[in-house]
C-alpha positions, 0 to 999 in steps of 0.5 A: 779279294780278286786282286789277292787271288791273282786272277781277274774277276772274269769268266776267263780268270775263273777258268784259269784259276781252276786250271791252276789248282787242278794242275797243282793237284795232278802234279803230286808225285806217285799218283797221290794227287787224288782230285779237285772238287768245285764248291757249289757250282750251281748256287745261283741267286734265288729268293729263299736259298740264302746262306743262313739255314736259320734265316729264310731272308738271307741272300746268296753271297756266292752267285758270282762263283757259280758256273751259270750266269745271272739269268740262270739259263742252263748251259747247253747239254749241262749233264750234272754230276756223275761218276764214270769209269774210263775203261780204256785207261782203267781209272775212274773220274768224278766229273761235272760236264758242261758243254757251254761257256759262261761268257765264252770262257767258264771253266774250260777244263778237261777231266784230269785223271791220275793213272793207277787204282786211285781216281782223280776227280775234277771236272767242270770242263767247258765243252770237254770230254775225256781225260788229259793224262797226268803222268810223266809219259805221253799217252796215245800219241798215235790217237789209236785208242778208241778209234774215231771219237769226239775226244781222244783217250788221254787228251783234253779239249778246250775251246774259248769260243765254245767249239770243242767239237772242232777237235776230234779223231778220225780215220786217215792216220799217218802210221796207223788208222786214226789221226787228230783233226781240227775242223769246223764249218764256222770260225772256231778256236780250239786246243787239244792238249795233254798234261804231263807231271812228275817230270825231272826238271830238264829240257824236253822236246815234243814232236808231231807229224802234221798237215794243214790246209792253211788259212788260220789266224794261228795254228801251232804246237806248244809246250806251256805251263813248264815253268817258263815262257810258252814255247811254240812252233807253227804248223806249216801249210802242207798237204804232206805229213811233215814233222815239227818239234818244239823244245822247252825247259821244265823247271816245275816238274810239269808241262802241257803239250798242246795243239791250237787252232784259231781258225776261219770256217773250213780251215783244218789241221791233222796231227799224228804220232806225237812224241815227248822226250828228254830229261836229264840223261840226254840233251833236248831232242837228241839222246846220248849226252854231249856230242864230241864229234869229228868229220873224217869224210876224207879219211878213206881217200887218205888211207887208200893213198897211204896215210898212216896214223899213230897215237901219241906214243908213236904206235900205228893205229886204225884212225877210227879206233884212235879217234874213238879211244880219244873220246870222239862219240859222233862221226860226221860224213858228207855226201856228194851226189856223183863226185868225179873221184868216187869218194864221199858218195853213197857207197863210200858213206855206207862203208865209213858209217859201218866203221864208225858204228862198229866203234860205238859212234853215233852218225851225222850225215851231211848232205851237200846236194852237189857233186863237189863242195857246197859252202856260202860261196858256192852251192852248185847243183849236181850235174845230173840236176842241172836242167831241173826246175823247182819241182824236179829239184824238190823231188830230187832232194827228197829221193836222194836223201831218202835213198842214202838214208834208207840204205844206211838203215838197211845195213843197220847203221841208221843216221842219228842226225842229218844235215839238210844242206851244208853252210846254207847261209845263201841257200842251196841249189843255186840259183833256184834255191838262193836265199833271195828266193826263200819260197823255193829254199823252204820247199827244198829244205822241207823236202829233205826233212820229210825224207829224213823223217820218212826213213826214221822218225827218230833221226834229228834234222839239223840246219847248218850255217857258217859264220857262227858269230854272225847273230844278225844274219842267223836271226834273219835266216832262222826267222825266215825258216821258222815263219815258213814252217821248215821242220828242224830239230837242231841248229848247227853252225861253223865257227873257225876262230880265224874267219868267224870271230872271237869266242865271245861272239860265238858264245853270244850267238849260240846263247841267243839262237838257243833261247830264241828258237828253243832248239839245241845248238851245235858247232858242227865245224871248227878247226885250228892250225898247229903250225904254219909250215907246209907239207905239200905243194898246196898253199895252206889255208891257215897261215900266219895272218889267220893265226894272228886273227884267231888269237891262239899261237900256231903251235900244238898247244895253241891248237889244243887251247883253241879247241878247248875254248870252243868246247867250253863256249858250247857247254856253257849255253844255258838250259843244257842246249849246247849240244856238242862240237865237231872237229872238221877233218882231223885226219886229213893229213897230206898224202899225194892223190888226196887233194881238195879237188875231186875233179883234179887228182893232182890237187894238194891238201891245204888243210894238213896243218889243221889235222890233229896229227903231225906231219909224221902221222903222230897224234897231237895234244888236240886229240886229247882234248876230246877226252877231257870234255 
């Protein structure tokens, strides 16, 4: 019979079997799943208490399904069956509360209550109190309800070592008065969780602000019982509040958000401001649907030097309006710290962000942490930071990031997404932050992410690598980042077909990264040439050799087809994790004085044959691809 039941005949198997039944009933739509009653939890084997009321010599065939062991010894603080009303959530629950464990496992279930007038009864919680919320929205994510308490309202606790008291709320919250904490004076194992039901099958992301003193065997946030494999993210060792996130695909209408500690004596974590969002109206972790993006960071400099832009019919138009009308819904703007030419600095980013937001675009801010270009071949520190040590660089990253983003928020153009670094395959802020010193690199990345979250918790953090088809390198890099608890929400890659490989290599890498790290993926830079002809004195980057390597002809139609192929690859990433595509510098046409080198005003433009406007400023067929996604 145990084999037929599907769970092992062990204390833990008993617990998991009951948990499964409770989850099924709690998931009934409309709050109509009323409850679960456990049959005869106290029917242990004693003479004269057999199954047959007509035969006093009959025995008990049920004792191995009771909640008490064969010695009949009462579990600590066994309270018995009672009905109580949880006034904080306006509902009733029928529970059997036990504060002990049958063989360190038995029935470790919290009371699960459905919202509304009807009560949801369960109980039989091994050392648990309270109610693990059973609805489609997460409740009490800030742990403010009821203040400091053993079990936070709306949450459940489970300990397979009998240490549920290691989970509790106390003063010292990040944004409010209280926080969730895990701590005990002896070794402990505990989970604080909340069960969500009635979900639309889609991708969902949980986020939380955390701190940890470290030293645990494990400490993580997880999404489980969502219909697929458990997704988890480690809680990093840090004394500063840091936001972490994890994404899972819900395929069974339900999901459990959990915080787990498997810890030594005295180890601790703090948790606050938990969020759970997603669903069919947006991509996981980033609301707003598929991103059709353009990085037009050089546009202002071009316009100031006389560039004009025309639609396909030849009518002169404002470039940002023209991009928006073509289908672009997301702007990407790079930030340099103190560039010589005065473009792409804080003031210019504020100006261009206002123009983009006025057209209804969302905003991705790309921090280079340099006074000039930062990419896999160079990551020069800003001149003002040249003599800084690691601690000073960490603080400079935080303050520069916070300064720019808080100014954007103050003018009503809050960043929706932020890149902490640009094409950082070999790190940033060389030499201290190169990838051969991941401890420093993780420190810098975490500082940037913390600044993003400090300005606005809804802004998503992206980490961005070049070489979008290089799976082995990307796995190594993101394994390093995740093992060190670097917080991020989105994976960004650059993929230029003529440099970084075929569409198939891009597709394979994106699919693997999305599945392996449970994050949405974006091609945050791509472009292709429509000609190999020159339009200024600067040699073009895209030439006949690269056109051959890219696999598409250097024609207006070839450019459009190459862009469409990249869009198609990203949209095909499984589970809706292909988030979008950004075209790099579609408006960077060749005008005198708007060259590539911010330190040299006579430099030319080697990119004009990859713009989506021809040499007269008229829109090319590639511009129309944005509206066909």
